[in-house]
C-alpha angles and dihedrals in degrees: 000000000000135000096318092061109121091227091061093051093049089050089049091049092052094049093049090049091048093048098045106021130226095273094056093044090051091049088046090052093049097044089049090054096047090050092052091048090051090049095051093044088051093049089048094049093048090056092050091049098049108101123180113251122206114254116268112239120201120239112278093235095067122057119238092238113024109216120255126210128196126204109209143130125237117227126191114243120213114223114244116253112252119224110201 
């Protein structure tokens, strides 16, 4: 027994058909198929349209990563006393 019993699946199918009706289920199936076809077509067309572009190089007058400087003073930090 359990959810994988064929009797449970049959009862579930009957309830779904009674709630939605055969016409809505047929339309749902065809709409789902059309949306999957459209998705596949869009994915294939994107792969066809993608063309590699040459890398963009910055102008030679400016460095790629400009240098950064920090003005600060270092202070010695005493370690806290442990109390075990």
